[in-house]
PDB file of N, CA, C and O in Angstrom:
ATOM      1  N   UNK A   1      16.078  -4.755   8.539  1.00  0.00           N
ATOM      2  CA  UNK A   1      15.696  -3.358   8.569  1.00  0.00           C
ATOM      3  C   UNK A   1      16.124  -2.657   7.287  1.00  0.00           C
ATOM      4  O   UNK A   1      15.393  -1.819   6.758  1.00  0.00           O
ATOM      5  N   UNK A   2      17.278  -2.991   6.802  1.00  0.00           N
ATOM      6  CA  UNK A   2      17.775  -2.371   5.579  1.00  0.00           C
ATOM      7  C   UNK A   2      16.835  -2.661   4.408  1.00  0.00           C
ATOM      8  O   UNK A   2      16.568  -1.789   3.580  1.00  0.00           O
ATOM      9  N   UNK A   3      16.336  -3.909   4.352  1.00  0.00           N
ATOM     10  CA  UNK A   3      15.414  -4.283   3.275  1.00  0.00           C
ATOM     11  C   UNK A   3      14.135  -3.460   3.351  1.00  0.00           C
ATOM     12  O   UNK A   3      13.629  -3.003   2.326  1.00  0.00           O
ATOM     13  N   UNK A   4      13.612  -3.268   4.553  1.00  0.00           N
ATOM     14  CA  UNK A   4      12.377  -2.502   4.718  1.00  0.00           C
ATOM     15  C   UNK A   4      12.576  -1.066   4.260  1.00  0.00           C
ATOM     16  O   UNK A   4      11.686  -0.493   3.630  1.00  0.00           O
ATOM     17  N   UNK A   5      13.708  -0.482   4.558  1.00  0.00           N
ATOM     18  CA  UNK A   5      14.004   0.882   4.129  1.00  0.00           C
ATOM     19  C   UNK A   5      14.077   0.943   2.601  1.00  0.00           C
ATOM     20  O   UNK A   5      13.553   1.868   1.979  1.00  0.00           O
ATOM     21  N   UNK A   6      14.732  -0.049   2.013  1.00  0.00           N
ATOM     22  CA  UNK A   6      14.841  -0.114   0.557  1.00  0.00           C
ATOM     23  C   UNK A   6      13.452  -0.270  -0.066  1.00  0.00           C
ATOM     24  O   UNK A   6      13.119   0.424  -1.026  1.00  0.00           O
ATOM     25  N   UNK A   7      12.643  -1.181   0.479  1.00  0.00           N
ATOM     26  CA  UNK A   7      11.299  -1.416  -0.045  1.00  0.00           C
ATOM     27  C   UNK A   7      10.435  -0.166   0.077  1.00  0.00           C
ATOM     28  O   UNK A   7       9.649   0.140  -0.820  1.00  0.00           O
ATOM     29  N   UNK A   8      10.578   0.545   1.171  1.00  0.00           N
ATOM     30  CA  UNK A   8       9.827   1.783   1.371  1.00  0.00           C
ATOM     31  C   UNK A   8      10.176   2.792   0.278  1.00  0.00           C
ATOM     32  O   UNK A   8       9.287   3.417  -0.300  1.00  0.00           O
ATOM     33  N   UNK A   9      11.448   2.949   0.000  1.00  0.00           N
ATOM     34  CA  UNK A   9      11.881   3.885  -1.046  1.00  0.00           C
ATOM     35  C   UNK A   9      11.386   3.452  -2.415  1.00  0.00           C
ATOM     36  O   UNK A   9      10.915   4.275  -3.200  1.00  0.00           O
ATOM     37  N   UNK A  10      11.492   2.169  -2.701  1.00  0.00           N
ATOM     38  CA  UNK A  10      11.081   1.659  -4.006  1.00  0.00           C
ATOM     39  C   UNK A  10       9.585   1.870  -4.227  1.00  0.00           C
ATOM     40  O   UNK A  10       9.182   2.408  -5.258  1.00  0.00           O
ATOM     41  N   UNK A  11       8.767   1.454  -3.277  1.00  0.00           N
ATOM     42  CA  UNK A  11       7.323   1.570  -3.472  1.00  0.00           C
ATOM     43  C   UNK A  11       6.830   3.010  -3.386  1.00  0.00           C
ATOM     44  O   UNK A  11       5.843   3.360  -4.032  1.00  0.00           O
ATOM     45  N   UNK A  12       7.496   3.844  -2.602  1.00  0.00           N
ATOM     46  CA  UNK A  12       7.142   5.267  -2.606  1.00  0.00           C
ATOM     47  C   UNK A  12       7.397   5.841  -4.002  1.00  0.00           C
ATOM     48  O   UNK A  12       6.563   6.560  -4.553  1.00  0.00           O
ATOM     49  N   UNK A  13       8.547   5.516  -4.555  1.00  0.00           N
ATOM     50  CA  UNK A  13       8.874   5.993  -5.901  1.00  0.00           C
ATOM     51  C   UNK A  13       7.919   5.464  -6.957  1.00  0.00           C
ATOM     52  O   UNK A  13       7.506   6.197  -7.856  1.00  0.00           O
ATOM     53  N   UNK A  14       7.571   4.190  -6.844  1.00  0.00           N
ATOM     54  CA  UNK A  14       6.652   3.601  -7.815  1.00  0.00           C
ATOM     55  C   UNK A  14       5.265   4.243  -7.755  1.00  0.00           C
ATOM     56  O   UNK A  14       4.636   4.462  -8.791  1.00  0.00           O
ATOM     57  N   UNK A  15       4.790   4.544  -6.545  1.00  0.00           N
ATOM     58  CA  UNK A  15       3.476   5.175  -6.449  1.00  0.00           C
ATOM     59  C   UNK A  15       3.512   6.614  -6.954  1.00  0.00           C
ATOM     60  O   UNK A  15       2.512   7.123  -7.460  1.00  0.00           O
ATOM     61  N   UNK A  16       4.665   7.270  -6.818  1.00  0.00           N
ATOM     62  CA  UNK A  16       4.786   8.643  -7.329  1.00  0.00           C
ATOM     63  C   UNK A  16       4.842   8.671  -8.850  1.00  0.00           C
ATOM     64  O   UNK A  16       4.255   9.552  -9.477  1.00  0.00           O
ATOM     65  N   UNK A  17       5.545   7.713  -9.448  1.00  0.00           N
ATOM     66  CA  UNK A  17       5.681   7.705 -10.906  1.00  0.00           C
ATOM     67  C   UNK A  17       4.537   6.973 -11.601  1.00  0.00           C
ATOM     68  O   UNK A  17       4.329   7.143 -12.803  1.00  0.00           O
ATOM     69  N   UNK A  18       3.794   6.160 -10.851  1.00  0.00           N
ATOM     70  CA  UNK A  18       2.657   5.407 -11.394  1.00  0.00           C
ATOM     71  C   UNK A  18       1.459   5.574 -10.454  1.00  0.00           C
ATOM     72  O   UNK A  18       1.015   4.601  -9.845  1.00  0.00           O
ATOM     73  N   UNK A  19       0.936   6.788 -10.331  1.00  0.00           N
ATOM     74  CA  UNK A  19      -0.090   7.057  -9.315  1.00  0.00           C
ATOM     75  C   UNK A  19      -1.400   6.293  -9.504  1.00  0.00           C
ATOM     76  O   UNK A  19      -2.190   6.195  -8.564  1.00  0.00           O
ATOM     77  N   UNK A  20      -1.644   5.758 -10.682  1.00  0.00           N
ATOM     78  CA  UNK A  20      -2.891   5.036 -10.925  1.00  0.00           C
ATOM     79  C   UNK A  20      -2.762   3.523 -10.771  1.00  0.00           C
ATOM     80  O   UNK A  20      -3.708   2.789 -11.055  1.00  0.00           O
ATOM     81  N   UNK A  21      -1.599   3.052 -10.323  1.00  0.00           N
ATOM     82  CA  UNK A  21      -1.370   1.618 -10.188  1.00  0.00           C
ATOM     83  C   UNK A  21      -1.753   1.149  -8.790  1.00  0.00           C
ATOM     84  O   UNK A  21      -1.029   1.392  -7.824  1.00  0.00           O
ATOM     85  N   UNK A  22      -2.877   0.487  -8.690  1.00  0.00           N
ATOM     86  CA  UNK A  22      -3.399   0.026  -7.399  1.00  0.00           C
ATOM     87  C   UNK A  22      -2.443  -0.946  -6.707  1.00  0.00           C
ATOM     88  O   UNK A  22      -2.300  -0.911  -5.485  1.00  0.00           O
ATOM     89  N   UNK A  23      -1.805  -1.793  -7.467  1.00  0.00           N
ATOM     90  CA  UNK A  23      -0.904  -2.789  -6.890  1.00  0.00           C
ATOM     91  C   UNK A  23       0.266  -2.127  -6.186  1.00  0.00           C
ATOM     92  O   UNK A  23       0.661  -2.560  -5.103  1.00  0.00           O
ATOM     93  N   UNK A  24       0.826  -1.085  -6.782  1.00  0.00           N
ATOM     94  CA  UNK A  24       1.941  -0.383  -6.142  1.00  0.00           C
ATOM     95  C   UNK A  24       1.492   0.276  -4.846  1.00  0.00           C
ATOM     96  O   UNK A  24       2.222   0.244  -3.855  1.00  0.00           O
ATOM     97  N   UNK A  25       0.301   0.874  -4.836  1.00  0.00           N
ATOM     98  CA  UNK A  25      -0.212   1.487  -3.608  1.00  0.00           C
ATOM     99  C   UNK A  25      -0.426   0.429  -2.529  1.00  0.00           C
ATOM    100  O   UNK A  25      -0.127   0.659  -1.357  1.00  0.00           O
ATOM    101  N   UNK A  26      -0.939  -0.718  -2.927  1.00  0.00           N
ATOM    102  CA  UNK A  26      -1.164  -1.802  -1.959  1.00  0.00           C
ATOM    103  C   UNK A  26       0.165  -2.252  -1.339  1.00  0.00           C
ATOM    104  O   UNK A  26       0.264  -2.379  -0.119  1.00  0.00           O
ATOM    105  N   UNK A  27       1.167  -2.489  -2.157  1.00  0.00           N
ATOM    106  CA  UNK A  27       2.444  -2.964  -1.630  1.00  0.00           C
ATOM    107  C   UNK A  27       3.149  -1.889  -0.798  1.00  0.00           C
ATOM    108  O   UNK A  27       3.818  -2.200   0.188  1.00  0.00           O
ATOM    109  N   UNK A  28       2.996  -0.638  -1.196  1.00  0.00           N
ATOM    110  CA  UNK A  28       3.529   0.458  -0.385  1.00  0.00           C
ATOM    111  C   UNK A  28       2.866   0.432   0.992  1.00  0.00           C
ATOM    112  O   UNK A  28       3.534   0.609   2.011  1.00  0.00           O
ATOM    113  N   UNK A  29       1.568   0.216   1.017  1.00  0.00           N
ATOM    114  CA  UNK A  29       0.839   0.134   2.286  1.00  0.00           C
ATOM    115  C   UNK A  29       1.356  -1.017   3.148  1.00  0.00           C
ATOM    116  O   UNK A  29       1.480  -0.873   4.364  1.00  0.00           O
ATOM    117  N   UNK A  30       1.653  -2.140   2.535  1.00  0.00           N
ATOM    118  CA  UNK A  30       2.147  -3.286   3.303  1.00  0.00           C
ATOM    119  C   UNK A  30       3.502  -2.977   3.939  1.00  0.00           C
ATOM    120  O   UNK A  30       3.756  -3.372   5.077  1.00  0.00           O
ATOM    121  N   UNK A  31       4.358  -2.286   3.224  1.00  0.00           N
ATOM    122  CA  UNK A  31       5.652  -1.896   3.790  1.00  0.00           C
ATOM    123  C   UNK A  31       5.437  -0.923   4.945  1.00  0.00           C
ATOM    124  O   UNK A  31       6.083  -1.032   5.987  1.00  0.00           O
ATOM    125  N   UNK A  32       4.532   0.022   4.755  1.00  0.00           N
ATOM    126  CA  UNK A  32       4.229   0.989   5.816  1.00  0.00           C
ATOM    127  C   UNK A  32       3.703   0.281   7.066  1.00  0.00           C
ATOM    128  O   UNK A  32       4.072   0.634   8.186  1.00  0.00           O
ATOM    129  N   UNK A  33       2.846  -0.713   6.871  1.00  0.00           N
ATOM    130  CA  UNK A  33       2.347  -1.481   8.020  1.00  0.00           C
ATOM    131  C   UNK A  33       3.477  -2.198   8.754  1.00  0.00           C
ATOM    132  O   UNK A  33       3.510  -2.222   9.984  1.00  0.00           O
ATOM    133  N   UNK A  34       4.393  -2.774   8.000  1.00  0.00           N
ATOM    134  CA  UNK A  34       5.537  -3.466   8.611  1.00  0.00           C
ATOM    135  C   UNK A  34       6.362  -2.505   9.457  1.00  0.00           C
ATOM    136  O   UNK A  34       6.948  -2.893  10.467  1.00  0.00           O
ATOM    137  N   UNK A  35       6.399  -1.246   9.030  1.00  0.00           N
ATOM    138  CA  UNK A  35       7.165  -0.225   9.753  1.00  0.00           C
ATOM    139  C   UNK A  35       6.351   0.412  10.877  1.00  0.00           C
ATOM    140  O   UNK A  35       6.875   1.225  11.638  1.00  0.00           O
ATOM    141  N   UNK A  36       5.070   0.044  10.984  1.00  0.00           N
ATOM    142  CA  UNK A  36       4.246   0.546  12.070  1.00  0.00           C
ATOM    143  C   UNK A  36       3.493   1.831  11.779  1.00  0.00           C
ATOM    144  O   UNK A  36       2.902   2.418  12.684  1.00  0.00           O
ATOM    145  N   UNK A  37       3.505   2.278  10.524  1.00  0.00           N
ATOM    146  CA  UNK A  37       2.822   3.523  10.153  1.00  0.00           C
ATOM    147  C   UNK A  37       1.413   3.204   9.668  1.00  0.00           C
ATOM    148  O   UNK A  37       1.148   3.184   8.466  1.00  0.00           O
ATOM    149  N   UNK A  38       0.518   2.958  10.610  1.00  0.00           N
ATOM    150  CA  UNK A  38      -0.845   2.548  10.265  1.00  0.00           C
ATOM    151  C   UNK A  38      -1.630   3.647   9.564  1.00  0.00           C
ATOM    152  O   UNK A  38      -2.412   3.363   8.657  1.00  0.00           O
ATOM    153  N   UNK A  39      -1.436   4.889   9.967  1.00  0.00           N
ATOM    154  CA  UNK A  39      -2.200   5.994   9.362  1.00  0.00           C
ATOM    155  C   UNK A  39      -1.878   6.143   7.875  1.00  0.00           C
ATOM    156  O   UNK A  39      -2.781   6.264   7.046  1.00  0.00           O
ATOM    157  N   UNK A  40      -0.595   6.134   7.547  1.00  0.00           N
ATOM    158  CA  UNK A  40      -0.226   6.276   6.139  1.00  0.00           C
ATOM    159  C   UNK A  40      -0.581   5.013   5.359  1.00  0.00           C
ATOM    160  O   UNK A  40      -0.965   5.092   4.192  1.00  0.00           O
ATOM    161  N   UNK A  41      -0.455   3.858   5.992  1.00  0.00           N
ATOM    162  CA  UNK A  41      -0.830   2.606   5.336  1.00  0.00           C
ATOM    163  C   UNK A  41      -2.317   2.620   4.989  1.00  0.00           C
ATOM    164  O   UNK A  41      -2.710   2.194   3.903  1.00  0.00           O
ATOM    165  N   UNK A  42      -3.137   3.110   5.912  1.00  0.00           N
ATOM    166  CA  UNK A  42      -4.577   3.193   5.654  1.00  0.00           C
ATOM    167  C   UNK A  42      -4.853   4.083   4.451  1.00  0.00           C
ATOM    168  O   UNK A  42      -5.685   3.748   3.608  1.00  0.00           O
ATOM    169  N   UNK A  43      -4.165   5.207   4.368  1.00  0.00           N
ATOM    170  CA  UNK A  43      -4.319   6.106   3.223  1.00  0.00           C
ATOM    171  C   UNK A  43      -3.939   5.405   1.929  1.00  0.00           C
ATOM    172  O   UNK A  43      -4.641   5.532   0.925  1.00  0.00           O
ATOM    173  N   UNK A  44      -2.844   4.673   1.942  1.00  0.00           N
ATOM    174  CA  UNK A  44      -2.395   3.979   0.726  1.00  0.00           C
ATOM    175  C   UNK A  44      -3.336   2.839   0.348  1.00  0.00           C
ATOM    176  O   UNK A  44      -3.549   2.587  -0.838  1.00  0.00           O
ATOM    177  N   UNK A  45      -3.892   2.156   1.321  1.00  0.00           N
ATOM    178  CA  UNK A  45      -4.878   1.118   1.012  1.00  0.00           C
ATOM    179  C   UNK A  45      -6.126   1.733   0.393  1.00  0.00           C
ATOM    180  O   UNK A  45      -6.696   1.175  -0.544  1.00  0.00           O
ATOM    181  N   UNK A  46      -6.549   2.874   0.909  1.00  0.00           N
ATOM    182  CA  UNK A  46      -7.694   3.573   0.325  1.00  0.00           C
ATOM    183  C   UNK A  46      -7.365   4.044  -1.083  1.00  0.00           C
ATOM    184  O   UNK A  46      -8.216   3.988  -1.971  1.00  0.00           O
ATOM    185  N   UNK A  47      -6.142   4.506  -1.294  1.00  0.00           N
ATOM    186  CA  UNK A  47      -5.709   4.889  -2.640  1.00  0.00           C
ATOM    187  C   UNK A  47      -5.763   3.693  -3.583  1.00  0.00           C
ATOM    188  O   UNK A  47      -6.219   3.812  -4.721  1.00  0.00           O
ATOM    189  N   UNK A  48      -5.297   2.545  -3.109  1.00  0.00           N
ATOM    190  CA  UNK A  48      -5.318   1.337  -3.934  1.00  0.00           C
ATOM    191  C   UNK A  48      -6.744   0.992  -4.347  1.00  0.00           C
ATOM    192  O   UNK A  48      -6.996   0.655  -5.504  1.00  0.00           O
ATOM    193  N   UNK A  49      -7.667   1.077  -3.410  1.00  0.00           N
ATOM    194  CA  UNK A  49      -9.063   0.743  -3.713  1.00  0.00           C
ATOM    195  C   UNK A  49      -9.693   1.743  -4.676  1.00  0.00           C
ATOM    196  O   UNK A  49     -10.612   1.395  -5.418  1.00  0.00           O
ATOM    197  N   UNK A  50      -9.214   2.960  -4.670  1.00  0.00           N
ATOM    198  CA  UNK A  50      -9.756   3.996  -5.561  1.00  0.00           C
ATOM    199  C   UNK A  50      -9.229   3.880  -6.985  1.00  0.00           C
ATOM    200  O   UNK A  50      -9.736   4.545  -7.889  1.00  0.00           O
ATOM    201  N   UNK A  51      -8.223   3.048  -7.194  1.00  0.00           N
ATOM    202  CA  UNK A  51      -7.562   2.940  -8.506  1.00  0.00           C
ATOM    203  C   UNK A  51      -8.027   1.747  -9.335  1.00  0.00           C
ATOM    204  O   UNK A  51      -7.299   1.287 -10.215  1.00  0.00           O
ATOM    205  N   UNK A  52      -9.199   1.251  -9.074  1.00  0.00           N
ATOM    206  CA  UNK A  52      -9.756   0.108  -9.813  1.00  0.00           C
ATOM    207  C   UNK A  52      -8.802  -1.097  -9.786  1.00  0.00           C
ATOM    208  O   UNK A  52      -8.300  -1.522 -10.827  1.00  0.00           O
ATOM    209  N   UNK A  53      -8.565  -1.631  -8.604  1.00  0.00           N
ATOM    210  CA  UNK A  53      -7.636  -2.757  -8.480  1.00  0.00           C
ATOM    211  C   UNK A  53      -8.219  -4.064  -9.012  1.00  0.00           C
ATOM    212  O   UNK A  53      -9.422  -4.189  -9.242  1.00  0.00           O
ATOM    213  N   UNK A  54      -7.330  -5.022  -9.195  1.00  0.00           N
ATOM    214  CA  UNK A  54      -7.778  -6.375  -9.533  1.00  0.00           C
ATOM    215  C   UNK A  54      -8.591  -6.903  -8.362  1.00  0.00           C
ATOM    216  O   UNK A  54      -8.543  -6.351  -7.263  1.00  0.00           O
ATOM    217  N   UNK A  55      -9.330  -7.966  -8.599  1.00  0.00           N
ATOM    218  CA  UNK A  55     -10.132  -8.569  -7.531  1.00  0.00           C
ATOM    219  C   UNK A  55      -9.259  -8.987  -6.346  1.00  0.00           C
ATOM    220  O   UNK A  55      -9.645  -8.819  -5.190  1.00  0.00           O
ATOM    221  N   UNK A  56      -8.082  -9.531  -6.646  1.00  0.00           N
ATOM    222  CA  UNK A  56      -7.184  -9.987  -5.585  1.00  0.00           C
ATOM    223  C   UNK A  56      -6.682  -8.816  -4.739  1.00  0.00           C
ATOM    224  O   UNK A  56      -6.698  -8.882  -3.509  1.00  0.00           O
ATOM    225  N   UNK A  57      -6.241  -7.756  -5.395  1.00  0.00           N
ATOM    226  CA  UNK A  57      -5.748  -6.589  -4.655  1.00  0.00           C
ATOM    227  C   UNK A  57      -6.888  -5.942  -3.881  1.00  0.00           C
ATOM    228  O   UNK A  57      -6.694  -5.507  -2.746  1.00  0.00           O
ATOM    229  N   UNK A  58      -8.074  -5.873  -4.479  1.00  0.00           N
ATOM    230  CA  UNK A  58      -9.224  -5.297  -3.784  1.00  0.00           C
ATOM    231  C   UNK A  58      -9.510  -6.082  -2.501  1.00  0.00           C
ATOM    232  O   UNK A  58      -9.674  -5.500  -1.428  1.00  0.00           O
ATOM    233  N   UNK A  59      -9.567  -7.394  -2.627  1.00  0.00           N
ATOM    234  CA  UNK A  59      -9.829  -8.253  -1.463  1.00  0.00           C
ATOM    235  C   UNK A  59      -8.769  -8.062  -0.388  1.00  0.00           C
ATOM    236  O   UNK A  59      -9.091  -7.883   0.786  1.00  0.00           O
ATOM    237  N   UNK A  60      -7.507  -8.100  -0.793  1.00  0.00           N
ATOM    238  CA  UNK A  60      -6.416  -7.986   0.176  1.00  0.00           C
ATOM    239  C   UNK A  60      -6.412  -6.606   0.840  1.00  0.00           C
ATOM    240  O   UNK A  60      -6.188  -6.501   2.046  1.00  0.00           O
ATOM    241  N   UNK A  61      -6.656  -5.562   0.068  1.00  0.00           N
ATOM    242  CA  UNK A  61      -6.685  -4.203   0.622  1.00  0.00           C
ATOM    243  C   UNK A  61      -7.841  -4.056   1.609  1.00  0.00           C
ATOM    244  O   UNK A  61      -7.675  -3.468   2.678  1.00  0.00           O
ATOM    245  N   UNK A  62      -8.986  -4.578   1.261  1.00  0.00           N
ATOM    246  CA  UNK A  62     -10.146  -4.498   2.159  1.00  0.00           C
ATOM    247  C   UNK A  62      -9.882  -5.277   3.456  1.00  0.00           C
ATOM    248  O   UNK A  62     -10.250  -4.834   4.544  1.00  0.00           O
ATOM    249  N   UNK A  63      -9.244  -6.431   3.322  1.00  0.00           N
ATOM    250  CA  UNK A  63      -8.902  -7.233   4.498  1.00  0.00           C
ATOM    251  C   UNK A  63      -7.968  -6.463   5.427  1.00  0.00           C
ATOM    252  O   UNK A  63      -8.175  -6.423   6.640  1.00  0.00           O
ATOM    253  N   UNK A  64      -6.953  -5.860   4.849  1.00  0.00           N
ATOM    254  CA  UNK A  64      -5.996  -5.108   5.667  1.00  0.00           C
ATOM    255  C   UNK A  64      -6.649  -3.882   6.290  1.00  0.00           C
ATOM    256  O   UNK A  64      -6.368  -3.554   7.443  1.00  0.00           O
ATOM    257  N   UNK A  65      -7.514  -3.202   5.549  1.00  0.00           N
ATOM    258  CA  UNK A  65      -8.222  -2.044   6.110  1.00  0.00           C
ATOM    259  C   UNK A  65      -9.086  -2.450   7.299  1.00  0.00           C
ATOM    260  O   UNK A  65      -9.171  -1.722   8.289  1.00  0.00           O
ATOM    261  N   UNK A  66      -9.724  -3.610   7.199  1.00  0.00           N
ATOM    262  CA  UNK A  66     -10.572  -4.053   8.314  1.00  0.00           C
ATOM    263  C   UNK A  66      -9.728  -4.347   9.562  1.00  0.00           C
ATOM    264  O   UNK A  66     -10.213  -4.195  10.684  1.00  0.00           O
ATOM    265  N   UNK A  67      -8.488  -4.759   9.377  1.00  0.00           N
ATOM    266  CA  UNK A  67      -7.598  -5.017  10.514  1.00  0.00           C
ATOM    267  C   UNK A  67      -7.138  -3.709  11.175  1.00  0.00           C
ATOM    268  O   UNK A  67      -6.967  -3.637  12.392  1.00  0.00           O
ATOM    269  N   UNK A  68      -6.943  -2.681  10.343  1.00  0.00           N
ATOM    270  CA  UNK A  68      -6.494  -1.395  10.859  1.00  0.00           C
ATOM    271  C   UNK A  68      -7.620  -0.684  11.607  1.00  0.00           C
ATOM    272  O   UNK A  68      -7.419  -0.080  12.661  1.00  0.00           O
ATOM    273  N   UNK A  69      -8.811  -0.779  11.020  1.00  0.00           N
ATOM    274  CA  UNK A  69      -9.967  -0.145  11.645  1.00  0.00           C
ATOM    275  C   UNK A  69     -10.254   1.239  11.156  1.00  0.00           C
ATOM    276  O   UNK A  69     -11.206   1.871  11.614  1.00  0.00           O
TER     277      UNK A  69
END
């Protein structure tokens, strides 16, 4: 649990200081999903897709979005 809290803080900070980095938004979304926050994770996945992600991040974000619904 401590690691998840740390990861949440780190990726929240990274997305705030690097708002155009799709990879940071994607990883922030993954931490949010682990914590059960599907609504915010969905927003972050959509943010990742809007930031011109790499093909890998795009694929992974789309896959996770389809699971959330």
